[in-house]
VEXVEX-457145 format. One record per residue (C-alpha): chain; residue number from 1; x, y, z. Coordinates in pm, 1 decimal. Example, Ala and Ser with C-alpha at 12.3 -4.5 7.8 and 13.67 -1.06 7.14 Angstrom:
<recs>
{chain=A; n=1; c1=1230.0; c2=-450.0; c3=780.0}
{chain=A; n=2; c1=1367.0; c2=-106.0; c3=714.0}
</recs>
This chain:
<recs>
{chain=A; n=1; c1=-189.3; c2=-590.7; c3=1385.0}
{chain=A; n=2; c1=-219.0; c2=-929.9; c3=1549.8}
{chain=A; n=3; c1=-200.2; c2=-1096.8; c3=1195.8}
{chain=A; n=4; c1=160.9; c2=-957.1; c3=1161.9}
{chain=A; n=5; c1=254.2; c2=-1054.3; c3=1459.1}
{chain=A; n=6; c1=176.8; c2=-1400.5; c3=1428.3}
{chain=A; n=7; c1=348.9; c2=-1331.5; c3=1122.4}
{chain=A; n=8; c1=661.5; c2=-1198.8; c3=1230.5}
{chain=A; n=9; c1=673.0; c2=-1536.0; c3=1528.5}
{chain=A; n=10; c1=601.1; c2=-1792.0; c3=1266.6}
{chain=A; n=11; c1=889.5; c2=-1621.7; c3=1034.0}
{chain=A; n=12; c1=1134.9; c2=-1612.7; c3=1372.9}
{chain=A; n=13; c1=1053.7; c2=-1948.0; c3=1455.0}
{chain=A; n=14; c1=1082.0; c2=-2085.8; c3=1058.6}
{chain=A; n=15; c1=1425.9; c2=-1924.4; c3=1078.6}
{chain=A; n=16; c1=1537.4; c2=-2045.8; c3=1459.9}
{chain=A; n=17; c1=1486.5; c2=-2391.4; c3=1309.4}
{chain=A; n=18; c1=1771.5; c2=-2397.0; c3=985.1}
{chain=A; n=19; c1=1801.3; c2=-2772.0; c3=1031.7}
{chain=A; n=20; c1=1388.5; c2=-2823.0; c3=919.6}
{chain=A; n=21; c1=1236.3; c2=-2756.5; c3=583.6}
{chain=A; n=22; c1=927.5; c2=-2562.3; c3=592.0}
{chain=A; n=23; c1=657.7; c2=-2523.1; c3=341.9}
{chain=A; n=24; c1=408.2; c2=-2223.4; c3=425.0}
{chain=A; n=25; c1=130.1; c2=-2204.4; c3=217.6}
{chain=A; n=26; c1=-134.9; c2=-1919.3; c3=269.4}
{chain=A; n=27; c1=-526.6; c2=-1883.2; c3=145.3}
{chain=A; n=28; c1=-723.4; c2=-1590.6; c3=201.7}
{chain=A; n=29; c1=-1142.1; c2=-1599.2; c3=205.6}
{chain=A; n=30; c1=-1455.9; c2=-1364.0; c3=280.7}
{chain=A; n=31; c1=-1785.0; c2=-1486.4; c3=357.7}
{chain=A; n=32; c1=-2049.6; c2=-1249.1; c3=281.3}
{chain=A; n=33; c1=-2446.5; c2=-1357.8; c3=243.7}
{chain=A; n=34; c1=-2327.3; c2=-1691.5; c3=327.1}
{chain=A; n=35; c1=-2153.2; c2=-1718.2; c3=48.8}
{chain=A; n=36; c1=-1747.8; c2=-1811.5; c3=98.0}
{chain=A; n=37; c1=-1539.8; c2=-1632.6; c3=-161.6}
{chain=A; n=38; c1=-1159.9; c2=-1685.1; c3=-264.9}
{chain=A; n=39; c1=-1012.2; c2=-1377.3; c3=-212.4}
{chain=A; n=40; c1=-707.6; c2=-1472.5; c3=-393.3}
{chain=A; n=41; c1=-859.3; c2=-1601.1; c3=-700.8}
{chain=A; n=42; c1=-813.9; c2=-1357.6; c3=-1010.9}
{chain=A; n=43; c1=-1134.8; c2=-1080.2; c3=-994.3}
{chain=A; n=44; c1=-1038.3; c2=-929.9; c3=-1317.2}
{chain=A; n=45; c1=-1310.3; c2=-743.3; c3=-1461.4}
{chain=A; n=46; c1=-1528.6; c2=-726.7; c3=-1126.3}
{chain=A; n=47; c1=-1626.4; c2=-414.8; c3=-931.4}
{chain=A; n=48; c1=-1624.9; c2=-484.0; c3=-551.1}
{chain=A; n=49; c1=-1704.4; c2=-130.6; c3=-462.1}
{chain=A; n=50; c1=-2014.4; c2=24.5; c3=-488.0}
{chain=A; n=51; c1=-1972.9; c2=428.5; c3=-572.9}
{chain=A; n=52; c1=-2173.5; c2=610.9; c3=-336.8}
{chain=A; n=53; c1=-2187.8; c2=992.1; c3=-340.7}
{chain=A; n=54; c1=-2083.1; c2=1087.9; c3=-9.3}
{chain=A; n=55; c1=-2480.2; c2=1229.1; c3=59.7}
{chain=A; n=56; c1=-2662.3; c2=902.8; c3=-31.3}
{chain=A; n=57; c1=-2842.5; c2=835.3; c3=183.0}
{chain=A; n=58; c1=-2880.5; c2=459.9; c3=78.1}
{chain=A; n=59; c1=-2574.5; c2=311.2; c3=-11.6}
{chain=A; n=60; c1=-2596.5; c2=39.0; c3=-316.8}
{chain=A; n=61; c1=-2563.7; c2=-306.3; c3=-204.6}
{chain=A; n=62; c1=-2300.5; c2=-522.5; c3=-272.7}
{chain=A; n=63; c1=-2531.2; c2=-773.0; c3=-383.5}
{chain=A; n=64; c1=-2596.4; c2=-535.5; c3=-741.1}
{chain=A; n=65; c1=-2243.7; c2=-637.2; c3=-825.6}
{chain=A; n=66; c1=-2437.2; c2=-862.4; c3=-1142.4}
{chain=A; n=67; c1=-2424.3; c2=-1189.5; c3=-1220.9}
{chain=A; n=68; c1=-2306.9; c2=-1527.1; c3=-968.1}
{chain=A; n=69; c1=-1939.6; c2=-1495.8; c3=-875.1}
{chain=A; n=70; c1=-1710.4; c2=-1708.8; c3=-1006.1}
{chain=A; n=71; c1=-1513.6; c2=-1716.5; c3=-741.8}
{chain=A; n=72; c1=-1755.6; c2=-1835.7; c3=-502.1}
{chain=A; n=73; c1=-1675.8; c2=-2190.2; c3=-344.6}
{chain=A; n=74; c1=-1800.0; c2=-2497.0; c3=-189.7}
{chain=A; n=75; c1=-1765.4; c2=-2581.5; c3=182.6}
{chain=A; n=76; c1=-1694.8; c2=-2955.0; c3=261.2}
{chain=A; n=77; c1=-1660.9; c2=-3122.5; c3=568.6}
{chain=A; n=78; c1=-1395.5; c2=-3418.8; c3=549.4}
{chain=A; n=79; c1=-1551.5; c2=-3652.9; c3=819.0}
{chain=A; n=80; c1=-1244.8; c2=-3830.8; c3=852.4}
{chain=A; n=81; c1=-1064.9; c2=-3562.8; c3=1024.4}
{chain=A; n=82; c1=-1297.1; c2=-3282.8; c3=1070.7}
{chain=A; n=83; c1=-1151.5; c2=-3041.2; c3=879.7}
{chain=A; n=84; c1=-1301.9; c2=-2797.4; c3=588.3}
{chain=A; n=85; c1=-1207.9; c2=-2826.5; c3=221.9}
{chain=A; n=86; c1=-1280.3; c2=-2546.8; c3=-18.6}
{chain=A; n=87; c1=-1065.6; c2=-2576.1; c3=-285.5}
{chain=A; n=88; c1=-957.7; c2=-2229.8; c3=-236.9}
{chain=A; n=89; c1=-634.4; c2=-2096.8; c3=-385.2}
{chain=A; n=90; c1=-341.7; c2=-2179.8; c3=-212.7}
{chain=A; n=91; c1=4.4; c2=-1932.7; c3=-236.8}
{chain=A; n=92; c1=335.5; c2=-2062.0; c3=-110.1}
{chain=A; n=93; c1=533.4; c2=-1760.2; c3=95.7}
{chain=A; n=94; c1=861.3; c2=-1777.6; c3=173.4}
{chain=A; n=95; c1=904.8; c2=-1513.2; c3=406.8}
{chain=A; n=96; c1=726.1; c2=-1201.2; c3=590.2}
{chain=A; n=97; c1=725.5; c2=-945.4; c3=304.2}
{chain=A; n=98; c1=553.4; c2=-1249.7; c3=27.7}
{chain=A; n=99; c1=309.8; c2=-1312.9; c3=285.6}
{chain=A; n=100; c1=190.8; c2=-988.3; c3=373.3}
{chain=A; n=101; c1=182.6; c2=-893.0; c3=-17.8}
{chain=A; n=102; c1=-76.7; c2=-1221.4; c3=-80.2}
{chain=A; n=103; c1=-284.5; c2=-1070.7; c3=189.4}
{chain=A; n=104; c1=-194.0; c2=-712.7; c3=68.2}
{chain=A; n=105; c1=-366.0; c2=-812.3; c3=-310.7}
{chain=A; n=106; c1=-680.8; c2=-1062.7; c3=-125.2}
{chain=A; n=107; c1=-737.5; c2=-748.7; c3=87.9}
{chain=A; n=108; c1=-834.0; c2=-541.8; c3=-253.4}
{chain=A; n=109; c1=-1081.8; c2=-823.9; c3=-373.9}
{chain=A; n=110; c1=-1297.5; c2=-778.7; c3=-39.5}
{chain=A; n=111; c1=-1659.7; c2=-670.5; c3=-101.2}
{chain=A; n=112; c1=-1672.1; c2=-313.3; c3=59.2}
{chain=A; n=113; c1=-1970.6; c2=-72.4; c3=32.6}
{chain=A; n=114; c1=-2043.8; c2=296.1; c3=171.2}
{chain=A; n=115; c1=-2237.2; c2=353.6; c3=476.0}
{chain=A; n=116; c1=-2421.2; c2=635.8; c3=668.4}
{chain=A; n=117; c1=-2057.0; c2=591.3; c3=928.0}
{chain=A; n=118; c1=-1824.3; c2=606.5; c3=648.2}
{chain=A; n=119; c1=-1697.2; c2=568.5; c3=296.2}
{chain=A; n=120; c1=-1536.9; c2=176.3; c3=237.1}
{chain=A; n=121; c1=-1717.4; c2=-37.6; c3=473.5}
{chain=A; n=122; c1=-1608.3; c2=-408.8; c3=441.8}
{chain=A; n=123; c1=-1903.8; c2=-592.2; c3=386.5}
{chain=A; n=124; c1=-1775.6; c2=-950.1; c3=479.9}
{chain=A; n=125; c1=-1565.7; c2=-1127.0; c3=729.1}
{chain=A; n=126; c1=-1225.7; c2=-1288.5; c3=601.0}
{chain=A; n=127; c1=-1021.9; c2=-1553.9; c3=631.9}
</recs>
């Protein structure tokens, strides 16, 4: 996929310039129902995947996971830089494998539910 191609190019560039020192940090968030969640934060004890029987006409909404999400982020615009701050967790990565492992762990925390078309459908957008 495109993420793997970009990651390989990134680390190829880092390796091609041994005179420079690089610090690479990764964060991973999802946008679901107008809320931004940190996918690299600990989601222990939260069931993010609804259990739908294969023949269920009305899949359970991920909104029914109960309670507020302690991993919800507040998005703030920085007027000086024009950038956005979300105070999400950042993980230092040193190579292609550590980056992909970090993204894989975050992917497990995405909100998914069954639909009429497939049993495991992402219900959000990830960044």
